[in-house]
DRENBARO-825582 format. One record per residue (C-alpha): residue in three letters; x, y, z. Coordinates in Angstrom, 3 decimals. Layout:
// DRENBARO-825582
> Ala X Y Z;
...
//
This chain:
// DRENBARO-825582
> Met 58.126 150.273 169.108;
> Lys 60.738 150.888 171.627;
> Ile 63.507 148.503 172.384;
> Thr 62.722 148.703 176.071;
> Lys 59.280 147.194 175.490;
> Ile 60.249 144.510 173.036;
> Val 62.963 142.966 175.179;
> Pro 60.551 141.932 177.983;
> Lys 58.299 140.088 175.462;
> Ile 61.106 138.224 173.923;
> Ser 62.430 137.216 177.172;
> Phe 58.962 136.086 178.463;
> Leu 58.739 133.826 175.169;
> Ile 62.279 132.429 175.571;
> Phe 61.334 131.540 179.207;
> Val 58.015 129.771 178.294;
> Phe 59.829 127.756 175.490;
> Val 62.587 126.710 177.907;
> Cys 60.138 125.603 180.313;
> Ser 57.977 123.580 178.055;
> Thr 61.088 122.126 176.537;
> Phe 62.298 121.042 180.052;
> Ser 58.729 119.745 180.983;
> Phe 58.314 117.691 177.900;
> Ala 61.564 116.302 178.456;
> Gln 60.375 114.951 181.686;
> Thr 57.621 112.761 180.397;
> Thr 57.517 109.593 178.183;
> Gln 55.461 110.286 175.163;
> Leu 54.069 106.551 174.767;
> Ile 53.835 103.572 176.955;
> Lys 52.257 100.382 175.161;
> Gly 51.790 96.742 175.912;
> Glu 49.534 93.801 175.299;
> Ile 47.216 91.604 177.540;
> Ile 46.279 88.075 177.050;
> Asp 43.799 85.695 178.686;
> Gln 45.913 83.251 180.897;
> Lys 43.914 80.235 180.036;
> Thr 42.698 80.782 176.249;
> Lys 45.910 82.706 175.252;
> Arg 43.518 85.091 173.283;
> Ser 43.799 88.922 173.486;
> Val 41.553 90.635 176.273;
> Glu 39.604 93.496 174.893;
> Glu 38.254 96.356 177.193;
> Leu 40.231 95.348 180.116;
> Ala 40.448 98.310 182.634;
> Leu 44.037 99.247 183.528;
> Lys 45.548 101.590 186.030;
> Leu 49.019 103.120 186.124;
> Gln 49.698 104.470 189.418;
> Asn 52.956 106.437 190.529;
> Val 54.422 104.614 193.548;
> Lys 55.482 107.972 195.202;
> Thr 52.818 110.349 194.432;
> Lys 49.941 107.778 194.089;
> Lys 48.544 109.819 191.120;
> Ser 46.714 107.291 188.731;
> Tyr 46.065 107.060 185.005;
> Leu 43.266 104.930 183.533;
> Thr 42.797 103.226 180.171;
> Glu 41.707 100.056 178.726;
> Thr 42.694 97.605 176.080;
> Asp 41.347 97.774 172.572;
> Glu 39.780 94.909 170.658;
> Asp 43.288 93.495 169.936;
> Gly 44.333 93.290 173.462;
> Phe 46.559 96.355 173.274;
> Phe 46.728 99.291 175.581;
> Asn 48.798 102.570 175.801;
> Tyr 49.515 105.770 177.965;
> Lys 50.530 109.060 176.550;
> Asn 52.711 111.730 178.017;
> Ile 53.342 110.043 181.560;
> Pro 55.879 111.757 183.808;
> Phe 59.005 109.998 184.894;
> Gly 58.959 107.884 187.874;
> Thr 58.352 104.488 189.306;
> Tyr 54.766 102.845 188.508;
> Asn 52.686 99.880 189.093;
> Leu 50.689 98.654 186.213;
> Ile 47.501 97.405 187.934;
> Ala 44.647 95.332 186.432;
> Val 41.322 96.807 187.836;
> Asp 38.836 95.049 185.642;
> Lys 35.575 93.721 187.152;
> Asp 35.801 90.394 185.227;
> Tyr 39.755 89.702 185.642;
> Glu 41.789 89.349 188.675;
> Asn 42.968 92.650 190.006;
> Lys 46.513 92.265 190.302;
> Val 49.856 94.215 189.812;
> Leu 51.056 93.260 186.411;
> Asn 54.397 94.920 186.433;
> Ser 56.469 97.322 188.333;
> Phe 58.752 99.634 186.224;
> Thr 60.487 103.089 186.336;
> Leu 60.389 105.681 183.464;
> Lys 63.713 107.459 182.928;
> Glu 65.241 109.829 180.387;
> Glu 65.774 107.210 177.961;
> His 62.268 106.371 177.689;
> Ala 61.322 109.825 176.598;
> Asn 59.977 108.622 173.332;
> Asn 58.311 105.363 174.315;
> Tyr 58.291 102.460 176.939;
> Thr 57.285 99.051 175.311;
> Phe 56.684 95.978 177.137;
> Ser 58.479 93.178 175.284;
> Thr 56.298 90.371 176.110;
> Pro 52.398 90.288 176.776;
> Phe 51.122 90.143 180.110;
> Thr 48.749 87.262 181.040;
> Ile 45.925 87.598 183.270;
> Pro 43.200 85.056 184.785;
> Leu 39.649 85.684 185.008;
> Lys 38.316 86.131 188.460;
> Val 35.677 83.620 187.757;
> Thr 34.487 81.959 184.683;
> Trp 31.338 82.840 182.811;
> Met 29.211 80.390 184.635;
> Phe 29.784 82.169 188.064;
> Asn 30.362 85.502 186.942;
> Trp 27.159 86.968 189.032;
> Gly 25.899 87.404 192.284;
> Asp 27.570 90.404 194.094;
> Ala 26.036 91.018 197.393;
> Phe 26.666 92.571 200.862;
> Gly 29.808 94.399 199.296;
> Lys 31.442 90.932 198.372;
> Glu 31.912 89.979 194.727;
> His 30.096 86.909 193.433;
> Tyr 28.863 86.060 196.896;
> Trp 25.582 84.291 195.616;
> Ser 27.490 82.469 192.951;
> His 29.981 81.349 195.499;
> Leu 27.124 79.892 197.366;
> Val 25.509 78.083 194.599;
> Ala 29.123 76.666 193.967;
> Lys 29.216 75.350 197.513;
> Ile 25.826 73.778 197.114;
> Ile 26.798 72.195 193.718;
> Leu 29.874 70.644 195.472;
> Val 27.825 69.275 198.414;
> Ile 25.471 67.452 195.988;
> Tyr 28.489 66.191 193.818;
> Gly 29.999 65.025 197.072;
> Ile 26.731 63.258 198.189;
> Cys 26.654 61.350 194.831;
> Leu 30.284 60.331 195.166;
> Val 29.628 58.947 198.644;
> Leu 26.594 56.916 197.400;
> Ile 28.324 55.527 194.471;
> Phe 31.339 54.683 196.842;
> Phe 28.830 53.064 199.399;
> Tyr 27.537 51.034 196.660;
> Ser 30.862 49.781 195.557;
> Val 31.775 48.809 199.076;
> Leu 28.681 46.845 199.338;
> Gln 29.451 45.123 195.914;
> Leu 32.963 44.511 197.265;
> Ser 31.777 42.810 200.417;
> Leu 29.502 40.507 198.258;
> Ser 32.502 39.838 196.051;
> Val 34.528 38.841 198.971;
> Ala 31.820 36.622 200.400;
> Tyr 31.329 35.085 196.946;
> Ala 35.110 34.318 196.604;
> Lys 35.308 32.681 200.083;
> Thr 32.469 30.226 199.368;
> Arg 32.990 29.710 195.641;
> Lys 34.681 26.353 195.862;
> Lys 32.026 25.218 198.447;
> Arg 29.238 25.909 195.831;
> Ala 31.142 24.292 193.143;
> Glu 31.343 21.028 194.975;
> Glu 27.774 21.102 196.071;
> Lys 25.852 18.010 194.884;
> Thr 22.023 17.777 193.967;
> Pro 20.214 15.849 196.726;
> Asn 18.928 12.271 195.781;
> Met 15.259 12.038 194.981;
> Asp 12.850 9.369 194.656;
> Leu 11.167 9.738 191.293;
> Ala 8.437 7.301 192.269;
> Asn 7.205 9.832 194.953;
> Ala 8.414 13.021 193.168;
> Pro 6.057 16.044 193.767;
> Lys 3.853 17.301 191.178;
> Val 5.179 20.492 189.427;
> Thr 3.287 23.003 187.173;
> Ile 5.276 24.640 184.738;
> Gln 3.885 28.227 183.877;
> Leu 4.782 29.996 180.551;
> Pro 3.518 33.536 180.376;
> Met 3.259 35.170 177.070;
> Phe 2.325 38.084 175.256;
> Asn 2.585 38.415 171.455;
> Glu 5.379 35.885 171.232;
> Leu 5.202 34.982 167.746;
> Tyr 8.887 34.149 167.147;
> Val 9.708 32.167 170.343;
> Ala 6.262 30.568 171.559;
> Glu 6.587 27.290 169.885;
> Arg 10.488 26.695 170.982;
> Ile 9.582 27.043 174.694;
> Ile 6.595 25.023 174.654;
> Glu 8.317 22.288 172.889;
> Thr 11.547 22.610 175.097;
> Thr 9.383 22.191 178.376;
> Ala 7.273 19.402 176.861;
> Glu 10.703 17.303 176.682;
> Phe 11.544 17.706 180.396;
> Glu 12.757 14.554 181.941;
> Tyr 10.240 14.207 184.871;
> Pro 7.490 11.860 185.333;
> Arg 4.873 12.493 182.953;
> Asp 2.136 12.041 185.666;
> Lys 3.898 14.541 187.796;
> Phe 4.089 17.636 185.784;
> Glu 1.663 20.011 183.838;
> Ile 2.240 22.797 181.445;
> Gln 0.262 26.013 181.577;
> Val 0.505 28.293 178.659;
> Leu -0.605 31.624 180.011;
> Asp -1.456 33.408 176.864;
> Asp -2.507 37.245 176.760;
> Ser -1.780 37.588 173.001;
> Thr -3.744 39.791 170.884;
> Asp -2.433 38.675 167.489;
> Glu -1.870 35.642 165.456;
> Thr 0.345 34.155 168.292;
> Val -2.775 32.873 169.804;
> Asp -3.369 30.536 166.904;
> Val 0.354 29.304 166.723;
> Ile 0.165 28.653 170.708;
> Ala -3.252 26.800 170.287;
> Lys -2.005 24.670 167.533;
> Lys 1.311 23.711 169.286;
> Val -0.552 22.932 172.607;
> Ala -2.879 20.566 170.660;
> Glu 0.104 18.887 169.216;
> Val 2.076 18.512 172.502;
> Ala -1.310 17.316 174.132;
> Ala -1.767 14.658 171.383;
> Arg 1.596 13.184 172.695;
> Gly -0.033 12.497 176.138;
> Ile 1.465 15.500 177.878;
> Asn -0.839 17.397 180.227;
> Ile -0.771 20.795 178.863;
> Lys -3.356 23.687 178.966;
> His -3.820 26.728 177.008;
> Ile -5.088 29.701 179.186;
> His -5.939 32.674 177.023;
> Arg -6.892 35.999 178.738;
> Val -8.816 38.634 176.759;
> Asp -8.195 41.139 179.736;
> Arg -4.727 41.970 180.333;
> Thr -5.302 43.213 183.891;
> Gly -1.865 43.079 185.880;
> Tyr 0.204 41.960 182.831;
> Lys 2.459 39.208 183.640;
> Ala 1.692 39.345 187.358;
> Gly -1.925 39.368 186.512;
> Ala -1.690 36.153 184.405;
> Leu 0.374 34.087 187.056;
> Asp -2.223 35.280 189.619;
> Ala -5.321 34.439 187.607;
> Ala -3.995 31.044 186.983;
> Met -3.147 30.172 190.672;
> Asp -6.481 28.375 191.241;
> Arg -5.950 26.292 188.453;
> Val -2.435 24.985 189.367;
> Glu -2.156 21.319 190.086;
> Gly 1.429 21.003 191.227;
> Glu 2.941 21.394 194.842;
> Phe 5.675 23.625 192.964;
> Ile 5.590 26.133 190.067;
> Ala 8.306 26.486 187.628;
> Ile 8.243 29.751 185.676;
> Phe 9.952 30.503 182.223;
> Asp 9.826 33.259 180.026;
> Ser 9.191 32.618 176.355;
> Asp 12.843 33.350 175.230;
> Phe 14.348 30.602 177.490;
> Val 15.575 27.119 176.355;
> Pro 15.970 25.240 179.719;
> Asp 17.785 22.052 180.031;
> Lys 15.761 18.857 179.741;
> Gln 16.961 17.879 183.291;
> Phe 16.013 21.223 184.621;
> Leu 13.310 19.687 187.287;
> Leu 15.678 16.953 188.129;
> Lys 18.390 19.463 189.149;
> Thr 16.069 21.806 191.140;
> Ile 13.090 20.080 192.669;
> Pro 15.510 17.939 195.143;
> Phe 16.321 21.074 196.948;
> Phe 12.707 21.656 198.242;
> Gln 13.311 18.576 200.458;
> Asp 14.213 21.361 203.032;
> Ser 10.691 22.524 203.885;
> Asn 11.853 26.156 204.829;
> Val 13.081 26.571 201.020;
> Gly 10.286 28.605 198.995;
> Val 12.215 29.440 195.855;
> Val 14.936 27.719 193.725;
> Gln 16.591 30.044 191.324;
> Thr 19.049 29.018 188.587;
> Arg 21.609 31.009 186.683;
> Trp 20.731 32.557 183.226;
> Gly 23.045 31.552 180.251;
> His 23.054 33.400 177.034;
> Leu 21.926 31.798 173.726;
> Asn 23.231 34.644 171.562;
> Lys 26.098 36.021 173.429;
> Asp 28.308 36.565 170.446;
> Tyr 25.865 38.305 168.175;
> Ser 27.370 41.627 168.768;
> Ile 29.242 43.936 171.187;
> Leu 25.978 44.909 172.649;
> Thr 24.924 41.410 173.539;
> Glu 28.394 40.618 174.844;
> Leu 28.238 43.625 177.254;
> Gln 24.823 42.559 178.216;
> Ala 26.422 38.851 179.156;
> Phe 29.136 40.640 180.978;
> Gly 26.704 42.682 183.191;
> Leu 24.239 39.832 183.805;
> Asn 27.194 37.472 184.802;
> Gly 28.125 39.853 187.477;
> His 24.458 39.772 188.946;
> Phe 24.033 36.033 188.590;
> Ala 27.569 35.251 190.068;
> Ile 28.232 38.151 192.842;
> Glu 24.880 39.576 193.459;
> Gln 23.005 36.190 193.605;
> Gly 25.882 33.967 194.810;
> Gly 27.450 36.322 197.281;
> Arg 23.963 37.417 198.868;
> Asn 22.766 33.756 199.159;
> Ser 26.163 32.506 200.459;
> Ser 25.975 35.381 203.273;
> Gly 22.452 34.614 204.166;
> His 21.257 37.895 202.746;
> Tyr 17.966 38.316 200.699;
> Ile 18.063 37.616 196.841;
> Asn 15.333 37.563 194.353;
> Phe 13.591 35.295 192.188;
> Asn 14.635 36.794 188.603;
> Gly 11.150 36.146 187.127;
> Thr 12.078 33.148 185.108;
> Ala 14.356 29.978 185.299;
> Gly 13.404 29.361 188.848;
> Ile 10.709 27.244 191.056;
> Trp 8.385 28.422 193.597;
> Arg 6.626 26.376 196.410;
> Lys 2.880 27.043 195.961;
> Thr 2.544 27.529 199.595;
> Cys 5.268 30.120 199.635;
> Ile 3.494 32.328 197.136;
> Glu 0.175 31.866 198.967;
> Asp 1.851 32.681 202.362;
> Ala 3.362 35.731 201.094;
> Gly 0.208 37.385 199.593;
> Gly 0.405 36.107 196.109;
> Trp 1.179 37.819 192.927;
> Glu 0.690 41.520 193.177;
> His 0.783 43.904 190.083;
> Asp 1.389 47.566 191.497;
> Thr 4.977 47.286 190.448;
> Leu 6.665 46.330 187.207;
> Thr 8.912 43.933 188.876;
> Glu 6.320 41.403 190.453;
> Asp 9.187 38.744 190.661;
> Leu 11.259 41.163 193.142;
> Asp 8.243 42.475 195.102;
> Leu 7.008 38.846 195.758;
> Ser 10.616 37.718 196.671;
> Tyr 10.960 40.213 199.366;
> Arg 7.479 39.655 200.873;
> Ala 8.241 35.883 200.983;
> Gln 11.574 36.406 202.682;
> Ile 10.289 38.742 205.353;
> Lys 7.908 35.946 206.038;
> Gly 10.790 33.799 206.932;
> Trp 11.026 31.690 203.528;
> Arg 14.505 30.730 202.462;
> Phe 15.688 31.095 198.800;
> Lys 18.088 28.449 197.292;
> Tyr 20.508 29.867 194.459;
> Leu 22.023 27.298 192.008;
> Glu 24.910 28.885 190.129;
> Asn 25.875 25.725 188.554;
> Val 22.464 25.112 186.883;
> Ile 22.253 27.032 183.863;
> Ser 19.056 28.249 181.960;
> Pro 19.949 29.713 178.516;
> Ala 18.063 32.790 177.300;
> Glu 18.091 35.189 174.689;
> Leu 19.645 38.574 175.085;
> Pro 18.017 41.740 173.257;
> Ile 19.899 42.361 169.937;
> Thr 18.868 45.876 169.567;
> Met 19.103 48.992 171.459;
> Ser 15.397 49.733 171.579;
> Ala 14.756 46.409 173.056;
> Leu 17.573 46.633 175.583;
> Lys 16.257 50.021 176.657;
> Asn 12.863 48.797 177.172;
> Gln 13.993 45.879 179.219;
> Gln 16.290 48.453 181.460;
> His 13.442 50.766 181.853;
> Arg 11.231 48.038 183.236;
> Trp 13.884 46.717 185.692;
> Met 14.999 50.085 186.804;
> Lys 11.486 51.645 187.494;
> Gly 10.363 48.404 188.886;
> Gly 13.041 48.284 191.424;
> Ala 12.506 51.785 192.392;
> Glu 8.779 50.945 192.882;
> Cys 9.730 47.967 195.176;
> Phe 12.054 50.187 197.220;
> Ile 9.053 52.599 197.836;
> Lys 6.668 49.790 198.459;
> Met 9.141 47.692 200.808;
> Trp 11.451 49.824 202.621;
> Lys 9.339 50.418 205.621;
> Arg 8.601 46.552 206.113;
> Ile 12.303 45.742 205.792;
> Ile 13.308 48.219 208.459;
> Gly 10.368 47.142 210.689;
> Ala 10.972 43.396 210.326;
> Lys 11.724 42.057 213.689;
> Asn 13.140 38.728 212.370;
> Val 15.707 40.190 209.956;
> Lys 19.326 41.016 211.148;
> Phe 20.606 44.565 210.871;
> Gly 23.203 43.536 208.051;
> Asp 20.691 41.941 206.318;
> Lys 18.483 44.912 206.230;
> Ile 21.391 47.096 205.034;
> His 21.943 44.736 202.033;
> Ala 18.231 44.442 201.327;
> Leu 17.621 47.979 201.173;
> Ser 20.854 48.322 199.206;
> His 19.702 45.736 196.785;
> Leu 16.326 47.470 196.208;
> Phe 18.125 50.866 195.862;
> Asn 20.507 49.540 193.403;
> Ser 18.859 50.983 190.379;
> Ser 19.468 54.475 191.774;
> Val 22.992 54.281 190.948;
> Phe 22.178 55.546 187.543;
> Leu 20.592 58.538 189.127;
> Phe 23.848 59.246 190.860;
> Ile 25.958 58.621 187.898;
> Leu 23.767 61.002 185.873;
> Thr 23.844 63.701 188.370;
> Leu 27.641 63.244 189.088;
> Ser 28.194 63.757 185.311;
> Leu 26.034 66.745 184.851;
> Leu 27.450 68.505 187.823;
> Ser 31.021 67.688 186.823;
> Val 30.675 70.464 184.051;
> Pro 30.066 73.425 186.570;
> Val 32.693 71.831 188.983;
> Leu 35.544 72.326 186.389;
> His 34.184 75.924 186.492;
> Ile 33.982 76.026 190.065;
> Lys 37.822 74.960 190.117;
> Asp 38.563 77.760 187.647;
> Ser 36.798 80.288 189.602;
> Phe 37.226 79.665 193.339;
> Ser 40.466 78.702 194.502;
> Asp 39.114 78.197 198.117;
> Leu 37.137 75.397 197.102;
> Asn 39.647 73.351 195.080;
> Glu 40.645 71.452 198.152;
> Tyr 37.291 69.796 198.250;
> Ile 37.132 68.903 194.607;
> Lys 40.227 66.720 194.941;
> Phe 38.135 64.337 197.009;
> Gly 36.511 63.171 193.687;
> Ser 39.396 60.752 193.519;
> Val 37.250 58.560 195.711;
> Phe 35.511 57.721 192.341;
> Ile 38.737 55.941 191.300;
> Ile 38.439 53.727 194.294;
> Ser 34.654 52.747 193.575;
> Thr 35.842 51.889 190.012;
> Val 38.624 49.487 191.322;
> Phe 36.024 47.894 193.672;
> Leu 33.548 47.230 190.783;
> Met 36.490 46.077 188.513;
> Tyr 37.245 43.246 191.308;
> Tyr 33.462 42.560 191.428;
> Tyr 33.116 41.847 187.597;
> Trp 36.543 40.029 187.457;
> Leu 35.371 37.417 189.785;
> Ser 32.155 36.981 187.646;
> Tyr 34.240 37.215 184.318;
> Arg 33.362 33.792 182.351;
> Asp 35.813 34.217 179.269;
> Lys 39.033 33.442 181.590;
> Thr 41.607 31.374 179.880;
> Glu 44.766 29.790 181.493;
> Asn 46.918 32.672 180.360;
> Lys 45.877 35.065 183.140;
> Ile 47.651 38.162 181.763;
> Thr 45.944 37.802 178.564;
> Ser 42.679 37.085 180.299;
> Phe 43.091 40.142 182.362;
> Phe 43.816 42.559 179.574;
> Arg 40.722 41.092 177.687;
> Phe 38.595 41.559 180.638;
> Phe 39.852 45.206 181.222;
> Gly 38.854 46.116 177.662;
> Arg 35.444 44.612 178.016;
> Phe 34.988 46.328 181.506;
> Val 35.810 49.907 180.257;
> Gln 33.430 49.011 177.307;
> Phe 30.715 48.034 179.814;
> Leu 31.220 51.022 181.776;
> Val 30.983 53.238 178.693;
> Val 27.650 52.018 177.426;
> Ser 26.485 51.821 181.234;
> Met 27.145 55.402 181.329;
> Gly 25.538 56.173 177.922;
> Leu 22.209 54.309 179.252;
> Ser 22.346 56.492 182.681;
> Leu 19.843 59.023 181.016;
> Ser 17.170 56.624 179.918;
> Asn 17.626 54.552 183.299;
> Thr 17.435 57.545 185.484;
> Val 14.133 58.630 183.869;
> Ala 12.851 55.175 184.746;
> Val 13.929 55.288 188.344;
> Ile 12.493 58.938 188.819;
> Glu 9.251 57.631 187.397;
> Gly 9.361 54.722 189.997;
> Tyr 10.059 56.904 192.922;
> Leu 7.475 59.498 191.884;
> Gly 4.709 56.695 191.508;
> Ile 4.313 57.491 187.786;
> Lys 2.211 54.505 186.356;
> Ser 2.980 53.131 182.939;
> Ser 2.162 49.907 181.058;
> Phe 4.334 46.847 181.185;
> Val 6.517 47.165 178.036;
> Arg 7.769 43.652 177.548;
> Thr 11.125 43.026 175.754;
> Pro 10.815 41.903 172.177;
> Lys 12.108 38.510 171.485;
> Phe 13.880 37.532 168.275;
> Asn 14.761 33.746 168.247;
> Val 18.109 35.010 166.429;
> Ala 21.618 33.652 167.482;
> Ala 23.611 35.170 164.567;
> Lys 23.234 38.310 162.642;
> Gly 22.469 36.549 159.068;
> Glu 19.276 35.022 160.934;
> Phe 17.792 38.442 161.737;
> Lys 14.943 39.130 159.380;
> Gly 13.200 41.913 161.301;
> Asn 10.785 41.873 164.187;
> Lys 7.269 43.386 164.187;
> Tyr 7.257 44.077 167.870;
> Asp 10.524 46.123 167.999;
> Lys 8.953 49.430 167.159;
> Lys 11.396 52.505 166.917;
> Ser 10.851 56.211 167.018;
> Ile 13.085 59.130 167.847;
> Ser 12.047 60.359 171.237;
> Leu 13.115 63.489 173.430;
> Leu 15.304 61.013 175.366;
> Thr 17.379 60.202 172.027;
> Ile 17.668 63.746 171.166;
> Ala 19.065 64.492 174.758;
> Glu 21.501 61.705 174.531;
> Gly 22.708 63.240 171.267;
> Leu 23.160 66.625 173.098;
> Leu 24.992 65.162 175.958;
> Met 27.415 63.553 173.627;
> Val 28.302 66.937 172.164;
> Leu 28.507 68.401 175.558;
> Phe 30.814 65.946 177.084;
> Gly 32.766 65.602 173.719;
> Phe 33.394 69.475 173.769;
> Thr 34.322 69.513 177.275;
> Ala 36.838 66.708 177.051;
> Ile 38.679 68.291 173.976;
> Asn 38.411 71.721 175.578;
> Arg 40.179 70.653 178.620;
> Ala 42.726 68.302 176.914;
> Leu 43.718 71.391 174.725;
> Tyr 44.445 73.440 177.885;
> Gln 45.970 70.495 179.432;
> Asp 43.711 70.458 182.508;
> Leu 43.221 66.411 182.246;
> Gly 41.640 65.676 185.580;
> Met 38.328 64.919 184.202;
> Val 38.992 64.326 180.490;
> Pro 38.787 60.460 180.902;
> Phe 35.576 60.716 182.556;
> His 33.964 63.236 180.066;
> Leu 35.557 61.112 177.048;
> Met 33.663 58.011 178.385;
> Leu 30.619 60.061 178.656;
> Ala 30.893 61.292 175.301;
> Ile 31.683 57.928 173.767;
> Gly 28.856 56.133 175.767;
> Tyr 26.148 58.609 174.894;
> Gly 27.486 58.703 171.275;
> Leu 27.188 54.791 171.029;
> Val 23.435 54.792 172.340;
> Phe 22.554 57.757 170.082;
> Phe 23.953 56.293 166.800;
> Tyr 22.875 52.839 167.715;
> Thr 19.349 54.141 167.942;
> Leu 19.589 56.106 164.690;
> Gly 21.095 53.181 162.839;
> Glu 18.133 51.026 163.932;
> Leu 15.719 53.594 162.731;
> Arg 17.481 53.879 159.314;
> Gly 17.236 50.088 159.187;
> Gln 13.630 50.077 160.228;
> Lys 12.665 52.621 157.405;
> Lys 14.503 50.393 154.688;
//
């Protein structure tokens, strides 16, 4: 081959080599880095990234591997923006940097990049109209509206309770100094004492004997034992009644085979056999004072008074933390609710027991009706709309037994909550349309009947608080509205004042008393939250008109734990509600711990209280089930 032919070929190869070497020297062989989630601090896999030249706008795409690492190969020198372009994470410039000759081999980002999700998994859906997460954003707004309504209603409830607290505080001294009017016993009115019972084997004899010992002219009172029992209680009552009758006391055993209307039905069925001008009613677990009639009947000298109601005491308050918390809550009702309402002229209610009715008041109001589970509340409002006055005596105490088991407490709460809702449905139109009732009295009356619904708002609020946390993480434009949730703290302060006024374990050392009260108040709130699911079910049943039988609260006749030998009426079983309470305990417990770990503490106390509340109710129930099997 001729040299003249070889030289051009060699020259061409040298040219290609030089050009390629020059070109290679103008690129960075490897760019690498790591991406982690801003909240979880975990590696983000399959995150789409774009490397864009600032000058030429040329882009290079890649995504992170399963360990969160990314890399680019053979990228020309120049200034670049590293941009996250993933559909799940925020599209943002992670870094701006310049590749130079010293980066020819590699360019490594020394620290990982953190990147936040656009929205959490709960709201990562709903693109429409060219907008990401359009529908999920709309749903978030709806959730916040409902959440806000619950907060406002709870706040309104707490404001009304505060107003009653103020009214109670203003008149407390006056009530304490109130004296019982004088009464001429020779001309004392005749009183009928009614004792409605159903299978009260453990307490039937005690209440009969207690009322038989009342200090009142023997010829001026009678006792009616309204017995709907279906077991051996019938024989126990019959024997006791015969024994008391033999002592010259006017007592009758009225036994019904048909339980139509339950307690209200028994009271109504006995009306045509009532001899007295006044009717005192006691549930079987009460142990009223011997002078009960002497302390209450004189107030009926005012012909407009239709009912005299006394305060409940607690025979077994110290039995357990469960009974102590019940006493704490009931003291609030019997001090502020009853005392505050009565002193302000608002409607109050006969509490179903430990009170006296004027017979003509019952008849004028339409008699006992049994279309609700709280016949006492129903008749109370019908009587007051008719113009009858109710008198509440806070200083006359009628001791009674508190439920000692969770199942018994739930039964009692279910009946009260459902009955309250039923009465609201039945009475709200009458209250609004009543011409002789002041506007303020109407507001308080409607609020009183609507009180049980506060558990519905608490449950709704607690369930919605979980997506609200996700809304907080997902939509920055809605965060300002979430801050209004602090109104819940104000509501709690108002309720704290309400219960502080009614707290009956105060000592001379106010500081010690307050700290003891504060601990009890928190415990009360926790358990109330734990009962919110079962109580809400009762309220919803009441509003929907779902009828159920009158499930009475089992009585135990037990003051100390060593005395408890079991109760055949206190039947227990695992229900769907119990399972749901266990699941809610797990849900709120997980959320509280999760948020605490990420130092988002806003709702941690609330969720922690919910978790403990549902946990207490759940494990209390399981513990009682195990005890029942033994």
